[in-house]
C-alpha positions in Angstrom: 66.3 -185.9 10.2 68.2 -182.7 10.6 69.2 -181.5 14.1 69.1 -178.0 15.4 72.2 -175.9 15.4 73.1 -173.4 18.1 75.4 -170.5 17.3 77.2 -169.1 20.3 79.2 -165.8 20.5 81.6 -165.3 23.4 83.1 -162.0 24.4 85.6 -160.7 26.9 86.3 -163.1 29.8 84.2 -165.9 28.4 86.0 -165.9 25.1 89.3 -165.8 26.9 88.3 -168.8 29.1 87.1 -170.7 26.0 90.5 -170.2 24.4 92.3 -171.3 27.5 90.3 -174.5 27.6 90.8 -175.0 23.8 94.6 -174.6 24.3 94.7 -177.1 27.1 92.8 -179.6 25.0 95.2 -178.9 22.1 98.1 -179.7 24.4 96.4 -182.9 25.6 95.2 -184.1 22.1 98.2 -183.0 20.1 96.0 -181.1 17.6 93.7 -178.0 17.8 90.2 -179.3 18.4 87.2 -177.8 16.6 84.9 -175.4 18.4 82.2 -178.0 18.6 84.6 -180.5 20.1 85.6 -177.9 22.8 82.0 -177.2 23.6 81.3 -180.9 23.7 84.1 -181.4 26.2 82.8 -178.5 28.3 79.3 -180.0 28.3 80.6 -183.5 29.2 82.6 -182.2 32.2 80.4 -179.5 33.6 78.9 -180.5 37.0 78.1 -177.1 38.4 74.7 -175.4 39.1 72.7 -174.1 36.2 71.5 -170.9 38.0 
């Protein structure tokens, strides 16, 4: 069974923050993670409000 796919475009400060997090993960992992891997990390570690 196929799963749904979500395309996300980030601009400005959000794109910059994404790159910062991706770069931190790259330093930790020793290789540049894929965009889905970065998003997965963000989803796993997000504990804030959704409003």
